[in-house]
C-alpha positions as CSV (number, residue, x, y, z in Angstrom):
1,M,45.6,54.1,29.1
2,A,44.9,56.8,31.1
3,I,41.8,59.6,31.9
4,S,39.8,60.5,28.3
5,E,40.5,64.0,27.0
6,M,37.5,65.8,26.9
7,S,36.4,68.6,24.7
8,R,33.8,71.2,24.8
9,V,31.2,70.9,22.3
10,T,28.7,73.8,21.5
11,V,25.6,72.5,19.1
12,L,24.1,76.3,17.6
13,G,20.8,75.8,15.1
14,H,17.4,76.9,14.3
15,E,14.7,75.9,16.9
16,S,12.6,73.8,14.7
17,R,15.8,71.2,14.7
18,I,15.8,71.4,18.5
19,G,13.4,67.4,18.2
20,D,16.0,66.2,15.3
21,V,19.2,67.2,17.4
22,V,18.2,65.1,20.9
23,D,17.2,62.2,19.2
24,V,20.5,62.2,18.0
25,L,22.2,63.2,21.4
26,Q,20.2,60.4,22.8
27,Q,20.5,57.6,20.6
28,L,24.5,58.6,20.5
29,G,24.9,58.7,23.9
30,T,28.3,60.2,23.7
31,A,27.4,63.8,24.8
32,E,27.3,65.3,28.6
33,V,24.7,68.4,28.2
34,S,25.8,70.8,30.4
35,Q,23.5,73.9,31.4
36,F,23.3,76.6,29.0
37,G,25.3,80.2,30.8
38,E,26.3,78.2,33.7
39,D,29.2,80.6,33.5
40,L,26.7,84.4,33.2
41,A,24.9,86.1,35.2
42,D,21.1,86.0,35.7
43,E,20.4,89.1,33.8
44,E,22.3,87.9,31.1
45,L,20.8,84.5,30.8
46,L,17.1,86.3,30.3
47,D,17.0,86.9,26.6
48,L,18.6,83.6,26.2
49,A,16.6,81.1,26.9
50,C,15.5,78.5,24.9
51,P,12.8,78.7,22.7
52,Y,11.0,75.8,23.2
53,D,9.1,74.8,26.7
54,A,8.7,71.6,26.7
55,S,7.2,72.0,30.1
56,E,3.5,70.9,29.2
57,R,4.6,68.2,27.5
58,I,6.7,66.8,30.3
59,A,3.2,66.9,32.8
60,E,1.7,65.0,30.4
61,L,4.7,62.6,30.5
62,D,4.7,62.4,34.2
63,S,0.6,61.7,34.1
64,I,1.7,58.6,32.2
65,L,5.0,57.7,34.4
66,A,3.0,58.0,37.6
67,E,0.1,55.7,36.1
68,L,2.4,53.0,34.9
69,S,4.4,52.9,37.7
70,Y,1.2,52.1,39.6
71,T,0.4,49.6,37.5
72,I,3.9,48.1,37.6
73,D,3.4,48.0,41.7
74,M,0.0,46.5,41.6
75,M,1.1,43.6,39.4
76,G,4.4,43.4,41.9
77,K,2.0,43.2,45.0
78,H,0.1,40.8,43.4
79,R,2.0,38.9,41.4
80,H,5.9,38.1,42.5
81,I,8.2,38.8,39.7
82,K,10.2,35.8,39.9
83,R,13.6,36.6,40.2
84,D,16.9,33.9,40.6
85,I,19.8,34.5,43.5
86,V,21.4,37.0,40.8
87,Q,18.9,39.2,39.7
88,N,18.1,39.6,44.1
89,F,21.3,41.3,43.9
90,S,21.6,42.8,40.4
91,G,18.1,43.5,40.1
92,F,15.8,42.9,37.9
93,R,16.1,43.9,34.0
94,L,14.0,42.7,31.1
95,Y,15.8,41.2,27.8
96,M,15.0,42.1,24.6
97,T,15.3,42.6,20.7
98,E,14.5,46.0,19.3
99,D,11.2,44.5,17.4
100,E,10.2,43.1,20.5
101,W,10.4,46.5,22.6
102,N,9.2,48.4,19.1
103,A,6.1,45.7,19.0
104,Y,5.4,46.0,22.7
105,A,5.7,50.2,22.5
106,E,3.1,50.2,19.9
107,G,-0.3,52.2,21.1
108,G,1.6,54.4,23.1
109,A,-0.7,56.3,25.2
110,E,-3.6,55.0,24.9
111,A,-1.8,51.5,25.2
112,A,-0.6,53.1,28.9
113,R,-3.6,54.5,29.6
114,D,-5.7,51.1,29.0
115,I,-3.6,49.0,30.8
116,Y,-3.6,51.4,34.0
117,S,-7.7,51.2,33.9
118,R,-7.7,48.3,34.0
119,A,-5.5,47.8,36.9
120,K,-7.1,50.8,39.3
121,A,-10.4,49.1,38.2
122,I,-8.9,46.0,39.8
123,E,-7.4,47.5,42.9
124,D,-11.0,49.5,43.5
125,T,-13.0,46.0,43.2
126,L,-10.7,44.3,45.9
127,A,-10.9,47.2,48.0
128,Q,-14.3,47.4,47.9
129,L,-14.8,43.7,48.7
130,A,-12.2,43.6,51.7
131,T,-14.6,46.5,52.6
132,N,-17.5,44.7,52.1
133,E,-16.2,41.6,53.4
134,A,-14.4,43.4,56.7
135,S,-18.3,44.7,57.5
136,I,-19.8,41.2,57.0
137,L,-17.6,39.3,59.0
138,T,-18.1,42.0,61.5
139,S,-21.5,41.6,61.6
140,I,-21.7,37.8,61.5
141,E,-19.3,38.2,64.7
142,I,-21.8,40.3,66.8
143,L,-24.7,38.2,65.6
144,M,-23.6,34.8,66.2
145,P,-24.4,35.2,69.7
146,W,-27.8,35.9,68.9
147,Q,-28.7,32.9,66.8
148,G,-31.0,31.9,70.0
149,L,-33.2,34.8,69.1
150,D,-35.9,33.3,67.4
151,A,-37.8,36.9,67.2
152,P,-37.0,39.2,64.3
153,I,-34.9,42.3,65.6
154,E,-36.9,45.1,64.8
155,E,-39.5,43.7,67.2
156,I,-37.6,44.0,70.0
157,R,-38.6,47.3,70.8
158,T,-40.4,49.2,73.5
159,G,-44.0,48.7,73.1
160,R,-47.2,50.0,75.2
161,H,-47.1,48.6,78.5
162,V,-43.6,46.2,78.0
163,E,-40.1,47.2,77.6
164,L,-38.1,44.2,75.5
165,V,-33.8,45.0,75.8
166,L,-31.0,43.1,74.5
167,G,-28.5,42.6,76.8
168,T,-25.8,40.9,78.2
169,A,-24.5,39.7,81.6
170,D,-22.0,37.5,83.6
171,A,-23.0,34.1,82.0
172,R,-21.8,32.9,86.0
173,K,-23.3,35.1,88.3
174,L,-26.8,35.1,86.2
175,E,-29.0,33.1,88.1
176,A,-28.0,35.3,91.7
177,S,-28.3,38.2,89.7
178,L,-31.7,38.7,88.1
179,A,-33.7,36.8,90.8
180,E,-31.9,39.7,93.0
181,A,-33.2,42.0,90.4
182,S,-36.7,40.4,89.9
183,E,-37.5,40.8,93.5
184,I,-36.9,44.7,93.0
185,V,-38.6,44.9,89.4
186,E,-42.3,43.3,89.6
187,G,-42.4,42.0,86.4
188,L,-39.0,41.3,85.2
189,A,-38.5,38.3,83.1
190,W,-35.8,37.0,81.1
191,E,-35.1,34.7,78.4
192,L,-31.4,32.9,77.9
193,V,-30.7,33.8,74.4
194,G,-26.7,32.2,73.9
195,V,-23.8,31.7,76.1
196,D,-20.3,32.5,74.9
197,G,-17.6,31.8,77.5
198,E,-18.3,33.7,80.5
199,R,-21.1,35.7,78.6
200,A,-24.7,35.5,78.5
201,Y,-27.0,36.9,76.3
202,L,-30.4,37.7,77.3
203,L,-34.0,39.1,76.4
204,T,-35.5,41.2,78.9
205,A,-38.8,42.2,79.3
206,Y,-40.5,44.2,82.3
207,P,-43.3,46.7,82.4
208,L,-43.0,50.3,81.1
209,S,-43.7,51.5,84.3
210,E,-41.1,49.9,85.9
211,A,-38.6,51.3,83.1
212,E,-36.0,53.2,85.5
213,E,-36.6,51.1,87.9
214,A,-35.3,48.3,85.8
215,A,-32.3,49.7,84.2
216,R,-30.9,50.4,87.5
217,A,-31.6,46.8,88.9
218,L,-30.2,45.1,86.2
219,S,-27.4,47.5,85.7
220,Q,-26.8,46.4,89.2
221,A,-26.7,43.3,88.2
222,G,-24.4,43.3,85.7
223,F,-26.8,43.7,82.4
224,A,-25.1,45.6,79.3
225,E,-27.9,46.9,76.8
226,V,-26.8,45.5,73.4
227,R,-28.5,47.8,70.4
228,L,-28.9,46.3,66.7
229,D,-30.9,48.6,65.6
230,Q,-28.9,48.4,62.2
231,Y,-30.0,44.7,61.5
232,S,-33.6,43.4,60.7
233,G,-34.6,39.7,60.9
234,V,-34.1,37.1,62.3
235,P,-30.7,36.9,63.3
236,R,-29.6,33.5,62.4
237,D,-31.2,34.3,59.0
238,I,-29.7,37.3,58.6
239,I,-26.6,35.1,59.2
240,A,-27.2,33.2,56.7
241,R,-27.9,36.3,54.1
242,L,-24.7,37.3,54.9
243,R,-22.8,34.3,54.2
244,K,-24.0,34.2,50.7
245,E,-23.1,37.1,50.1
246,L,-19.7,36.7,51.5
247,D,-19.4,33.5,49.3
248,S,-20.4,35.8,46.6
249,I,-17.3,38.2,47.1
250,Y,-14.7,35.1,47.4
251,R,-16.4,34.0,43.8
252,R,-15.9,38.0,42.7
253,R,-12.7,37.9,44.1
254,D,-11.8,34.2,42.0
255,Q,-12.7,36.3,38.9
256,I,-10.6,38.8,40.0
257,E,-7.6,37.0,40.3
258,Q,-8.4,35.7,36.5
259,E,-8.3,39.2,35.5
260,I,-5.3,39.9,37.2
261,D,-3.7,36.7,35.4
262,A,-4.4,38.4,32.7
263,L,-3.7,41.3,33.2
264,V,0.1,40.2,34.4
265,E,0.9,39.1,30.8
266,D,1.1,42.9,29.6
267,R,4.1,43.1,32.2
268,P,6.9,43.2,29.3
269,R,4.7,45.7,27.2
270,V,3.8,47.9,30.5
271,F,7.8,48.1,31.5
272,V,8.6,48.6,27.8
273,L,5.7,51.4,27.9
274,H,7.6,52.9,31.2
275,D,10.9,52.9,30.0
276,H,9.4,54.4,26.2
277,F,8.1,57.4,27.9
278,Y,11.0,57.6,30.3
279,L,13.3,58.0,27.3
280,E,10.5,60.4,26.2
281,R,10.6,62.5,29.0
282,E,14.5,62.7,29.0
283,K,14.1,63.9,25.7
284,Y,11.7,67.0,26.5
285,A,13.4,67.5,29.9
286,I,17.0,68.2,28.2
287,T,15.8,70.7,26.5
288,N,15.7,73.0,29.7
289,R,19.6,73.0,29.6
290,F,19.5,74.8,26.6
291,G,19.8,77.8,25.3
292,G,19.3,80.0,22.4
293,T,17.2,82.8,21.1
294,E,13.7,83.3,19.7
295,H,14.5,81.6,16.8
296,T,17.7,79.6,17.4
297,F,19.2,77.0,19.9
298,M,22.3,76.6,21.7
299,V,24.1,73.7,23.3
300,E,26.6,73.0,24.9
301,G,28.1,70.2,26.9
302,W,30.8,67.8,26.9
303,V,32.1,64.5,24.8
304,Q,35.1,62.7,24.6
305,T,37.8,64.2,22.1
306,K,37.4,60.2,20.2
307,D,34.1,60.8,20.4
308,L,33.8,64.3,18.4
309,E,34.2,63.3,15.1
310,E,31.3,61.3,14.7
311,L,28.9,63.8,16.9
312,R,30.1,66.5,14.3
313,A,28.8,64.4,11.2
314,E,25.3,63.0,13.1
315,I,24.1,66.3,14.1
316,E,25.2,68.2,11.5
317,G,23.9,65.8,8.4
318,I,20.8,67.0,10.2
319,A,20.4,69.8,8.3
320,D,22.8,72.5,6.9
321,D,21.7,74.9,9.6
322,I,23.0,73.4,12.2
323,V,26.8,73.7,13.3
324,V,28.8,71.8,16.0
325,L,31.9,74.0,17.3
326,D,34.3,72.7,19.4
327,R,37.5,73.9,21.6
328,P,39.6,71.9,23.7
329,R,39.4,71.7,27.9
330,F,41.2,75.0,29.4
331,E,43.9,74.1,31.9
332,D,42.0,75.5,34.6
333,E,38.0,73.9,33.6
334,E,36.6,71.6,35.7
335,A,35.6,68.6,32.8
336,P,34.0,65.7,33.7
337,V,36.1,62.6,33.8
338,E,35.8,59.4,32.1
339,L,38.5,56.7,32.2
340,S,39.3,54.8,28.7
341,N,41.8,51.8,29.0
342,K,42.5,48.8,27.0
343,P,39.9,45.5,28.1
344,L,42.5,44.4,29.9
345,V,42.7,47.3,32.5
346,A,39.5,48.4,32.3
347,P,38.3,45.8,34.7
348,F,40.3,47.6,37.2
349,E,38.3,50.5,36.9
350,V,36.1,49.3,38.7
351,I,38.3,49.3,42.3
352,T,39.5,53.1,40.9
353,K,36.3,54.5,40.4
354,T,35.1,52.8,44.0
355,M,37.3,55.4,45.4
356,G,36.1,58.3,43.5
357,Y,37.2,59.6,40.3
358,P,40.8,61.2,39.4
359,K,40.7,65.0,38.6
360,Q,41.3,66.1,35.1
361,G,45.5,66.1,34.2
362,T,46.1,63.9,37.0
363,I,46.6,59.9,37.1
364,D,44.4,57.0,36.2
365,P,45.8,54.9,38.4
366,S,43.8,52.0,36.4
367,P,47.0,50.3,34.6
368,Y,49.0,50.3,37.4
369,L,47.5,48.8,40.3
370,G,45.7,46.3,38.4
371,P,48.9,43.5,38.3
372,F,49.1,44.2,42.5
373,F,45.5,44.0,42.8
374,L,45.3,40.3,41.5
375,V,48.7,39.1,43.4
376,F,47.5,40.0,46.4
377,F,44.2,38.8,46.0
378,G,45.8,35.3,44.9
379,L,47.8,35.8,48.5
380,C,45.1,36.5,50.3
381,M,43.0,33.0,49.1
382,T,45.5,30.5,48.1
383,D,44.3,28.0,46.5
384,A,43.9,26.7,43.4
385,V,40.5,25.3,43.4
386,Y,39.2,27.6,44.8
387,G,40.4,30.7,41.7
388,I,38.8,27.9,39.2
389,F,35.1,28.1,41.1
390,I,35.9,31.5,41.5
391,A,36.4,32.2,37.6
392,L,33.4,29.9,36.7
393,V,30.8,31.7,38.9
394,A,32.1,35.2,37.2
395,F,31.3,33.5,33.7
396,Q,27.9,32.6,34.6
397,L,27.1,35.3,36.6
398,M,27.8,37.2,32.9
399,K,26.0,34.7,31.2
400,K,22.5,35.5,33.7
401,T,23.0,39.3,33.4
402,H,23.8,39.1,29.7
403,T,27.4,40.6,30.2
404,R,29.9,39.5,27.4
405,P,33.5,39.0,28.7
406,G,35.5,42.4,28.1
407,E,33.4,44.6,28.6
408,G,35.3,46.0,31.7
409,G,33.1,45.8,34.4
410,F,33.1,44.3,38.2
411,L,32.5,40.3,36.3
412,D,35.5,41.0,34.3
413,L,37.2,41.6,37.7
414,I,35.9,38.7,39.3
415,A,36.8,36.4,36.8
416,M,40.6,37.8,36.3
417,C,40.7,37.4,40.1
418,G,40.2,33.8,39.8
419,F,42.3,33.4,37.4
420,A,45.3,34.8,39.6
421,T,44.0,32.7,42.2
422,I,44.4,29.4,40.4
423,F,48.0,31.0,39.5
424,V,49.3,32.1,42.7
425,G,47.6,29.0,44.5
426,A,49.5,26.6,42.1
427,L,52.5,27.9,43.1
428,L,51.9,28.0,46.8
429,G,50.4,24.3,46.3
430,G,46.8,25.2,47.2
431,W,44.2,22.7,45.5
432,L,41.6,22.4,48.2
433,G,44.3,23.0,50.6
434,D,46.5,20.1,50.9
435,L,44.4,17.8,50.1
436,P,46.6,16.3,47.7
437,K,48.8,15.7,49.8
438,R,46.7,13.8,52.5
439,L,44.8,11.4,49.9
440,F,48.0,10.9,46.9
441,G,51.3,12.4,49.6
442,W,51.7,14.7,46.0
443,D,53.7,18.1,47.5
444,T,52.3,20.1,45.4
445,A,54.1,23.1,46.5
446,I,56.0,24.9,43.6
447,L,57.7,28.3,45.8
448,F,57.2,26.9,49.4
449,D,53.9,25.8,51.4
450,P,52.5,28.3,53.8
451,M,52.3,25.8,56.9
452,E,54.7,24.7,56.6
453,S,57.1,28.5,55.7
454,P,54.7,30.8,57.3
455,T,57.4,33.2,58.1
456,T,58.6,33.2,54.2
457,F,55.0,34.1,53.7
458,L,55.1,36.8,56.0
459,I,58.3,38.0,54.4
460,L,56.7,37.9,51.0
461,S,53.8,40.0,52.0
462,F,56.4,42.5,53.3
463,V,58.6,42.4,50.1
464,M,55.3,43.1,47.8
465,G,54.2,46.3,50.1
466,I,57.6,47.7,49.8
467,I,57.5,47.2,45.8
468,H,54.0,48.4,45.7
469,L,54.5,51.3,47.7
470,Y,57.9,52.4,45.6
471,W,55.8,51.5,42.6
472,G,53.5,54.1,43.5
473,I,56.4,57.1,44.3
474,I,58.4,56.0,40.9
475,I,54.3,56.7,39.6
476,K,54.4,59.9,41.0
477,G,58.3,60.4,40.0
478,I,57.7,60.0,36.4
479,D,54.3,62.4,36.3
480,N,56.5,65.4,37.5
481,V,58.6,64.6,34.6
482,K,56.2,64.0,31.8
483,K,54.7,67.9,33.9
484,G,58.4,69.3,33.7
485,E,59.0,69.1,37.6
486,W,62.4,67.8,36.9
487,L,63.6,68.9,40.3
488,S,60.5,67.5,42.2
489,A,60.9,64.3,40.8
490,I,64.5,64.3,42.2
491,Y,63.8,66.0,45.8
492,D,60.1,64.7,45.8
493,Q,61.0,60.9,44.8
494,G,64.1,60.6,44.3
495,F,65.9,60.9,47.2
496,W,62.8,59.6,49.2
497,L,63.6,56.3,46.9
498,V,67.4,56.3,47.8
499,W,67.0,57.1,51.5
500,L,64.4,54.2,51.8
501,T,66.2,52.2,50.0
502,S,69.7,53.1,52.1
503,L,68.0,52.6,54.8
504,M,66.8,49.5,54.8
505,L,70.3,47.9,53.3
506,T,71.9,49.2,56.2
507,L,70.1,48.4,58.9
508,G,69.2,44.7,57.2
509,A,72.9,44.0,56.3
510,T,73.0,41.0,58.2
511,A,70.3,39.2,56.1
512,L,72.3,39.4,53.1
513,G,74.9,37.0,53.6
514,P,78.5,37.4,53.2
515,N,78.1,41.0,51.4
516,G,76.1,42.5,53.7
517,P,78.8,44.7,55.3
518,A,80.4,45.4,52.6
519,I,76.4,46.5,50.9
520,A,76.2,48.6,53.9
521,A,79.4,50.5,54.2
522,V,78.5,51.7,50.6
523,S,74.7,52.0,51.4
524,K,75.3,54.5,54.8
525,W,76.9,56.6,52.5
526,F,73.6,56.8,50.0
527,L,71.9,57.0,53.6
528,I,73.6,60.6,54.3
529,A,73.9,61.9,51.2
530,S,70.2,61.2,50.4
531,A,69.1,62.8,54.7
532,I,71.4,65.8,53.5
533,G,69.4,65.9,50.2
534,L,66.1,65.9,51.3
535,I,66.7,68.1,54.8
536,A,67.8,70.6,52.3
537,T,64.9,70.2,49.6
538,Q,61.3,69.3,51.5
539,G,60.9,72.8,53.5
540,R,62.0,74.6,49.9
541,Q,58.4,76.2,50.1
542,H,60.1,78.3,53.1
543,K,61.5,81.1,52.6
544,N,63.1,81.4,56.1
545,P,66.6,79.1,56.0
546,I,65.2,78.1,59.5
547,K,62.5,77.6,58.9
548,R,63.0,75.2,55.5
549,I,65.8,73.1,57.7
550,G,63.3,72.6,60.2
551,A,60.6,71.0,57.8
552,G,63.2,69.3,55.5
553,L,64.5,67.4,59.0
554,I,61.1,66.4,60.1
555,S,60.1,65.1,56.6
556,L,62.9,62.6,57.5
557,Y,59.8,61.4,60.5
558,N,57.8,60.5,57.7
559,T,60.0,57.2,57.3
560,T,57.5,56.0,60.1
561,G,54.5,56.1,57.8
562,F,56.2,54.1,55.1
563,M,57.7,51.5,57.2
564,S,53.9,51.5,58.9
565,N,52.2,51.5,55.6
566,V,54.5,48.5,54.7
567,I,53.6,46.5,57.9
568,S,50.3,46.7,57.1
569,Y,51.0,44.6,54.2
570,A,50.8,41.9,56.7
571,R,47.0,41.1,56.3
572,L,47.7,40.0,52.8
573,F,49.8,36.7,55.1
574,G,46.9,36.8,58.1
575,L,44.3,36.4,55.1
576,G,46.2,33.8,53.2
577,F,47.9,32.1,56.5
578,T,43.8,31.5,57.4
579,S,42.4,30.4,54.3
580,T,45.4,28.0,54.3
581,V,44.7,27.0,57.6
582,L,41.4,26.2,57.5
583,A,41.3,24.2,53.7
584,S,43.1,21.8,56.4
585,V,40.9,22.2,59.0
586,M,38.6,21.2,56.8
587,N,40.5,18.4,54.8
588,D,41.2,16.3,58.5
589,L,38.0,17.2,59.8
590,F,35.6,15.6,56.7
591,L,38.0,12.7,55.7
592,R,38.5,11.3,58.7
593,P,34.9,9.2,58.7
594,A,36.4,8.6,54.7
595,G,36.6,4.9,55.9
596,I,33.6,3.7,57.7
597,P,31.9,1.5,54.8
598,V,29.3,3.4,52.3
599,V,28.0,6.7,54.1
600,G,31.7,7.3,55.0
601,P,32.9,8.2,51.3
602,V,29.2,10.2,51.3
603,I,30.0,12.0,54.2
604,A,33.2,13.0,53.0
605,V,32.5,14.3,49.5
606,V,29.7,15.9,50.9
607,G,31.6,17.3,53.8
608,L,34.5,18.7,51.7
609,A,32.5,20.5,49.1
610,F,30.7,22.0,51.6
611,G,33.8,23.1,53.9
612,H,35.6,24.1,51.1
613,L,32.5,26.6,49.9
614,F,32.1,28.2,53.3
615,N,35.7,28.8,52.9
616,I,35.4,30.4,49.6
617,L,32.4,32.7,51.1
618,I,33.9,33.8,53.9
619,N,37.3,34.4,52.7
620,I,36.6,36.0,49.1
621,I,35.2,39.3,50.7
622,G,37.8,39.6,52.9
623,S,40.2,38.9,49.9
624,Y,38.9,41.4,47.7
625,V,38.2,44.3,50.4
626,H,42.1,44.4,51.4
627,S,43.5,44.3,48.4
628,S,41.2,47.4,47.7
629,R,42.1,48.7,50.6
630,L,45.7,48.3,50.2
631,Q,45.0,50.4,46.8
632,Y,43.3,52.6,48.1
633,V,45.2,53.7,51.6
634,E,48.9,52.9,50.7
635,F,49.4,53.4,47.0
636,F,46.8,56.0,45.9
637,G,48.4,57.7,48.8
638,E,51.5,58.4,46.8
639,F,49.9,59.7,44.0
640,F,46.3,59.6,43.3
641,E,44.2,62.7,43.5
642,A,41.0,62.7,43.8
643,G,38.2,65.1,43.2
644,G,37.1,64.6,39.6
645,R,33.3,64.3,38.3
646,R,32.0,61.3,36.8
647,F,31.3,62.0,33.0
648,M,27.1,61.8,32.5
649,P,26.4,61.4,28.8
650,F,22.9,62.2,28.0
651,G,21.8,58.8,26.5
652,M,19.5,55.7,26.2
653,S,19.2,55.5,30.3
654,T,16.1,52.5,31.1
655,K,14.7,51.3,34.0
656,Y,13.4,47.8,33.4
657,V,14.6,46.5,29.8
658,T,17.8,46.1,27.5
659,V,17.4,46.5,24.2
660,E,20.2,43.8,23.2
661,N,22.7,45.6,21.0
662,S,21.8,49.3,22.0
663,K,23.4,52.0,23.2
664,E,22.9,52.5,26.9
665,A,24.1,55.5,29.3
């Protein structure tokens, strides 16, 4: 139950074995490959480059992956993947057996490029259809007002003696404006082709000899020339032809939709091909971290010591010319961190990892925070039925996400929180709030009822805080003892625990009953002794005696920090009491109409269900966050040393597909 011990490994072999070694490393998924020569100077690495150059193959794979990503995006744009509420949060994964994976991956690059070509052709066709459709719709919109024009557009031109011009004018002033223009231009004539709202569409004619004067007069009359030179034929005939073309586009688009349906049937194959080539790319890319000579290669990395022999057996079993060397981590060497705990403790690694990985050689807080986290969560929820609901939801999510109970993930943690809530809720009498008491008169509280004894609940929160903080101090003290730092354990943890305990006993004597004064009298001497011890030792890093004593005196001020931390545990009371009160309010609100014939019980049942579900939803996040916060700020502050680097082994890490019963990083 600690940080996993790491071993440094080096693999040496003939350059012809690189591919086989990479295959084994990826399949095992237990070794983190380091950059070769990361501690060497650049000039020292010149003659130690990996003899295998994978850049050309990586470029090919990047091209294939880009095409497959394009295909996946194209499919997603036209046919969204139907996701349930779980997948909306966890992301979509396709689960299949190894045989199914192999069947889909068959065909390789040829199959990938064939599907890409189909997707690209569909997209190109749709783009062209969209362009054509927009062009046709624009033309129809332009020509619609000119449907009343019986002459072909190409005949509306300048003749030998007469000029014909199409244009628009303000329909409201049309007659007066054109009459005025006709007085200026002799021979001006016009024909109203159509009216669209406030605009009139006209065909005008005037003698060619009066062209300049006509143009000026028409402009003053509000006439604006319209050019339709891009069209030929009678407008209504052109529109009819364009509508036929539009129908043809729509029919072709329907055919394309069927082609998309056929293409999307290959979506699982595309997902598999993408992950297949991604894994292959990772194998080639990892060789960039290798070193070697002209005919040999060298791989350096980290492996959990418990996996070392399996790694050695698999790699050395490839050929006799491969050797695996190992050594333990040097004391000052930065190794990656992996937490290794038993199944009951593993779920709490989620909480630790959220804060950050501990440094190598320090304490993994996961096994120590677990019981407190569960109790805190239960105190915040305070209802056994809520706990049953949370546990059932967690198990249902495990089923949906193909997660097996006991794998040490987040859902295991939530399930355990559900069970803890059942236990704490039963002690505090929370069964959908006070519903049993309202319905049957049952007093279900075993320990106490938070509604009737809020002060007791608050005191319990403070007591839990003191125990939690003491436990953190004790953990640090035990760690100092294990490191052989006995004096640090006595000075920094022992004196501090005695000081805090004797201080609380001295100040709280009145709450200790008849024996309180006697206990206070004894604890006073422990208080004085521990104070002297703290003053004498907490500044021991200073050589100057005055600075040493001054630092010791100042250290006593940390008592206020401890008390502040204890007060922080009042959040357990705040959240738990709020949950209890809300549950009671829901019961009172929705049981009132229960006596109404027929509809009353229905209203009560539905209202209670939604009311308590609402209470769960608004409290579960706060319960998790604040239970975590008490670990991170108060508990971890006593001993936790962050700064570890996550162990990231090279393995079968995929984006879309999970092959069940396979190793994944």
